N, C-alpha and C positions, 0 to 999 in steps of 0.2 A: 540408456532407457529403451525397453522396447513401446509401442505403441498399445493404446488401449484394446484389451479383444475385439470390444463394439466396433472399433475402427480398421480389425485389418481387412485387408481385401483377397486375404486368401481363399480360393474354392472350397468347401466342404467337404466332404464324402458326402454321396446321396443320402438324402433322408430314408430310413429303415421302412417305411411303407412305400417309396419307390422302388425301393430294391425289392420287398417281400412281390409287390404285385408284378413286377415285370419278370422275375425269377418263376411265377408262377403260370402269366401269360406263355412265356416260353421255353420253359423246360416240365411243366407237370406232364404227368401221362395220367389220363382221364380211363381208372378203371372200374369204376362202377357201372352195373349191367342198369342197376335201375335209373341211374340218372338218366343213361341214353333212352330206356324207352320212355323215361318221362318228356326226356326231350322232344323224340317224336308228337309224342300228344300235344306238345307246348309249341312246336313248328306248327301243329296241324290247326293247332286252335288260335294262334297269332293271326294264322293267315284269315282265317276264318272270320276273325275281327274285322282286319283290312277289308275284305269284300264285303261286308256289312255296309262299311263306313263308304264304299263308292257309290252308295245309294242316295248321299246326301249332297247335296248341291252345296254346301257349306263347305265340305271339308275338299271337294274335286276341284272347287274355283283356286284353292293356294298349289295342286299338284300342276305336275312341268315341270321345264325349265324357268329358271331366275329370268329370264330376258326371255321371249315370246321366241321362239323357230331356235332357241342355240341347244337343240338336239347335238348327239354322240353316238353317230354309228356305229354300232359294235361297242356301246357303253354299257353301262350296267343298266338291266329293263324292270319295271316295275311290276310288280305282279297287276291283273286286270286293267291292265291298260295298256297302249302301245309305245309309251315313251322308251326312249334310249337316252340315258342322261350320261356327263358324268360322276364318280361315285360321292361326290359332296351332296350335290344334290339329289341325286337318286335317296342316297342315305335319308333326308329329310322328307322326303315323296312316301317312302315307306314307312318311316316312323309316325308321322302323320298320320296319315291311314290305319297302323294298326292298335294306335293310341285314343282316335277319334272318339268311338262312343263310349268309352273307360268300360272297357269286356277284356281286358286282356288280362294277364293273369299280374300275379301283386303277392306282394314281399309285408309282412308286417313285424316290427322289430321297434328300438327306442327311434330310427329312421326307417319310413314305407316305400313304397314307389312298385314299379313296374318292371319286374326284371326282362320280360320278352321286348322292350322297347328299343333296349340293343340290336334285336334283329334287322332295324332299318341300317344302320351299318355294316353290322358282318354280311345280308343280304345282296349289300349293293358291292362291297369290298371284292366278295369270294364270287361276284357274275362277272364283274370285271376284270377280274385276277383269269379264270379258266375260259372267258371267250378269248382273254388277249394269250394265255395257254394255245391253245387249238391254232391259232392262226399264227404263232410261233413253232411248231409242232412239238408241242410238248404234254405232258400228261397235266389233266384240269383238275382244279378242285374235287372231291366228290360231296353229294349230301350230305354224308357222316362229318365231314368237315365244319362243314356248316355246327351243325348238331354238339361236335367239340369245342367252337369256338360258343355256340350260346350256353353250353354249361358254362365256361370259364367264366364271362360276363357276369351272368346270373351270380356266380360264388364273388367274385371281387365284388359288384355292387351290394350283394346280400350281406356277407361278412361285415364290409362297413359299415352297413345300418344297422349290426346287433347292436351295438353299445352307443352308436354316437348319433343325436340327435341334431340333424342340419334341422329342421322346421326350429323348434327350440330357439334357434336364433334368427328367426326370419328367413331360412332360404330353402330355395325350392329340392324336393330331391330329385330332378333332373340331373343335377350337379354330378350324382354317381352313376346315372347312364352317362353322362359325356366324358368320365374317369375309365367307369370299364370298357365301353367301346373302347376309346382310343387304346389304352393296353391292348385289346385282343386285336383290334384291324392292324394295331403295327407290326404286330407278332406275324398278322396273317399275312400280311405285304412282305416278310423278309426281315422286320428290323431284329437289331440286335438286342441284346441285353441294354446297353447303352445307350439307343437308338428307344427303347421302349420307357425307359427313364426319363429321357429329354421331352419324349411327347405327353408322356402323362403329366409331367411337372406344368408344363405350359397349360393343360387339361385344367390345374388346379389354381394356375395364376389366374386362369381369365373368374376367377369369383365363383360368385353362384346366382344366377338367376330370385329374385325376391318371389317370394307368396302370394302377393298381391293379386295376382289373378284366380288364386283360388279361393280367397274369402271376400264374404259379403265387407262392402255393398260392392267392389268390383270384381268379382266374378266372372269370366267370360270365357271366349272360347281360345284365349291361350293356350289354356291349362288341357288341350287338345294337339297341337301342334310343336308346346312345349317341349319334350321327350324328342321329335322327328329334329327341331332346333340342336337339342343334346348331341344326337347319333352324329349328325350331319357334322358340327364341328368337331366331334371324335375324329371323324377322316382325314378332313382338314389336318389337325395338329398330326396326325398320323403319317399324312403326305411330306408333309414340311421335314417332320424330322427323318422320313427315308431321304430328302433334295439336302441332308445335311445342316438342320438349324439347329442351334443349342438349344441346351435344358438348363436347368436353372435348380442345383442339388439340393438344395434346404427352401425350395419353394414352402416348404410348410414350416419347416422350425423356424425361419430366421428371424431372427428379436425385430420386433414393431413393423419390418415388413410383410412377415408371412402369414402365410394361409392361418397357422391359429392365434397369432395374436389380432389377427384385420379382422379376422371372421368367425372366429370358435372361441371367442371371452380367454385366449390363450392355453387353450385345454389340447394337449395333443390327442391323437387320434386313441382310442382302445381295440385292439384288434384279438377277440377272447378266442379266437381257434383260431389255426392254420389255415390257409385254402386247400381245398377237396371240391368234392361235389354235392356238398352239406343241403347248398340253397337252391339245387335242382330239385334233388331227390325227395326236397320237401315244401316245394312251392305251390301255392295257393291258387286255384281257378275261379276262374269267375266261369259258373258254367250257363247257372238259372237266368241271373239277371244282368242285365248290363247297368249296376248300381254302384257306386262307392263303395270299399268293401266293408267299411266298418258296420255298414248298412246291411250287409247280404244274409246277415240271419233274420235282421228283421223285418225283412221282407219276406224272408219263409216263413216267421213267423206270421203276419199279416194274412200271408195267403192261407194258411192254416184258418184262419179267423174270418175269411170271406163268407166262407155259407153260413157261419152263423149271423154274422153281421149285415149281408149285404141285404136283404128288407128291410133293415131296421138305422138305417144311417141316419135320417131323420133325428133318430129320437137319442143319440149320444150327444153324451152329457160331456163324456172324458175320452181321452185315450191315452194313458201311458205307456214312455215306451222306456225302457232301460237300460242303459248301452256301457260301453267301456270309455274311460276317459278323455281319450284319444276320439271316439265318436263325439262325445262334448263338444269337445274345443274345436273341430271342423265340419259338424255336418250338421248339429243345431243351430238353426237358423229359423228367424220370425220374419216378418213382413212380407213385401211385394219380389216376388223373384221375376226376374229380368229377361232370360234366356236359356235353353237345355242345359247350358253348361252351369247354370246358377241350382235349378231343379235337381240337377244329379247330382250335387253336392247337399241337399236338404234332407235330412232323416225325416222328419218331417213327410215334406211331401212324397218321399218312398214307399211309406208306408198309409198313404192317403188314397194312393195310386190301386194298390191292391187288394185294401179294403173294398175298395167301392167299384171294381170293376172283376176284382178276381186274375189280376195280369198284371206283369208291368217290364215293358219293350221301350227301344229306343224311341220307337216314336211317342209314348207317352210322356215325355220330357218337351215336343213339339207343340207350339199352341193351341193348335186345334183341339188337344185335350187337355192344356190346361187352364184353357177358359172357363171351364167347369166348374160353377160356383160352388158345386160340391166341396172340390180340393182343398181351396183355401179355408170355407168353413170347417172343414175337418183340422186342418192343419192350428187353426187360430184355438183350438178343443185340445192340443196335444203338447201333455205335458213330458219331457225329456228327461232325466236323471242319469247320474252314474249310480253304477252298483259296485262297488268296490271288491267284488269277488268276480267277476267279469274284468275289471280291470288287472288285478295280482294274475287272474288265468291267462290276461293278454299277455303278462312282460314272460309270463314262466317258461322257461328256453323247452323245458320237458312236453309243454302244453301247446302253446301257442295258439290258444283259442280265440274267439271273435266272438264274445257271448252277445246276445239281445235279449229282450223279453219285451212284450207284448201283453195288451187287455187293455180290453172296453167297458168303461161301464155308461151305462145308460139313466136317462133321466127319472126311472119309475124304481130306483134303487135297485136291479138289478146289474149283471156285471157278464162277462164271456169268461172263459180259461183264461188264466195268465198261459200264454206258449213261452217257453224259454226253451231256445236253440243256440248251443255253445259254439258250434264251429258248421259253417258252409259245406254244400256237397261238393266245395272244391278244396275243399281241406284233405291233407295227405290222411287222415284218419278216414275218409271216406270214398279213398280212391275206387272199391272194385262198384260203388254205386255210382260214382259218378262218372267214370270213361267212355261208360257205353253212353252219357249223354252228352260229352262232350265232344264224341265223335259225329254224334245226331249234329250237334249245333254246326260242327262243321262240312259234314253232306247237306244240311239245309241252305249255309251258304252259299256253299258252291252250285248247288242247283237252283238259287234263287238269281244268281249271277251270270253266270255262263251259260253257252248250248248246250243242249241235252248229252252230244258227242262230246263235248271239249271237257263236261263234268263228270262224264263217266268215266276217261281217262284220269280225270284228275284224283277222283278215288279210288280208283284201280291202282294206281302208283303208291298213297296213303294207304292201302290195305296191305301190300306186300312191303313188309320192314328190309328185308333182306334187298330186294332191289333197290327201294327208295335209297338205301344209305348208299351204294354203289353206284347210283347215277351220277353222272357229269354236272357239276353245280348249271352248268352252261344248256344244258338237256334239260333239267329239271324247271327251271325259268320257264324255258320255250312252251313248257306245259302250262303253265300257270299264266303265260300274257296271252292278250288279244289280238287281233291284229285290225289295223284303221280305228280302233275305237279310246279314243283317252280318257275312258272314265267319264 
C-alpha cells in the first residue's frame, strides 16, 4: 500500500508562478517603445529622489559598508557618494536613498508599492558586472540593459500586486521588491531559468516584513529603508543561486508549510494577465509632492484652496476630506505624530500644511515645521471619510484613479468650494503635463547636490536618450559619483 500523498518526499515540479517569473525574467523581449521612454523618466526620477535624500543625516548615517572600512575596490558604486561596495550592500545603499523621502514612483492595485525600489539591486549589480567585464576585456552592460531590467522588475512586482493583497494579511509590500529584484538580478548575473526559480523560491520562503512600521502607533523610519533591505536581500539570493544553492519548487503551494498556507490564508496567487510591459507604461510618478500616494490628489486640492483660506485659518470650523478606502485605512491618523515618517503617512497633516503654507516639501515633515501649533489645530478639525466612487475608480483597471476631495467650512457658516481631483499629475492620463515637471524635479535635485560642472554633465547625459542608452554602465555610474565625499 502506497504512503499517503502528503508524506511523500518526491519533489514536485516548480510552482507555476515561479516558472512564469523565471521565463519572463530570462526570455521575454521588451518591444514597447513607450515602456523604454517611461523607464528613462523613471530612472531620472528615481535618482532625483536619492540625491534629495542625501541631504538628510537620518538617511546618510545608514549608508556605506556594513562594517566601517569594508569597502570593495572595483565594486558597485553608490550615486552621489564615493562608496565602492560589494553589490549586496550597495543595493541596500541605493535602495534606501531612493526610498527615503517617499518621493519615487508608485503602483496602486490590490497591493501597492514603489517599483523603482528595485533599482537598488539592478544598478548595484549592473555596475559590478560592467566593471568586472571591463577588467576582463569583455563588453560591459549598457544603460539600456538597466532600463530593460527596470521594466521587467516593475512588471513582476506590479502584476503580482494587481489582485493579490499582501497588506490585508499584515505583510508589507516590500516582499514584492524582494521577489522582483531577485528574479531580475539573477537573470542579469547569467542565471539559468532553474537558478532564477531557485533564487525566487528562497525569496518567497523568507516570508514577509510586517507592516508594523508603517502604521500608528509604531510608524517609523524603517519604512524608508525596508525596500533597500528587500532589494539587497534579493542580490544575496541571486548570488547564492549562482553559487549552486538549491531552491524549493513548491515554496508557495506546499501544504501546511508553503507561503500560501502559512501567510496567505491558503489562497493561491491570482495572475490576471501575462507579464509584459504594462506596469512601466502605466506607473504613477510622485512629481509635485513627497507624500504617500493616496494623498497626492488631496494635497493638490489643498494647494488649490490655499489662496481662499490662508487668511482665515483661525476661522475654520472643520475640513472635510473625501478619499478612497485605502486612504482611510492607511493614512487617516489622529493624535500625536512622533517623527517625519509618521507625518508623511497622515492625510490630515498632508492637507493642513498646504492649506496653511501653500506648499508641501520634505522639510515640512521635520520638527521645525511640525511644531507650528496651527497644524495640529487644523488636524483636530479635519474629518476623513470614504467616497465610494473614489474607491470604485481606484480599483477599476481602466481607470486606476486616486481621487480625493477637500472642502473647508468656516465658523460663520460659509465654506470654500469643494475641490475634487481624480488623478494626480503623475498619472498616465497627465503625462504631457507631468513629464516636463518631472525633468525639472530631476534637474533641481542635481543642481542642489552636485558641483555646477558635474551637474551640467549629468543633465546633458539625460537629455540625450540615444547617448544614455548606449553608455556602458560603468561610465554611467562614473558620471553620478562624487570624489572623496561619502554623502
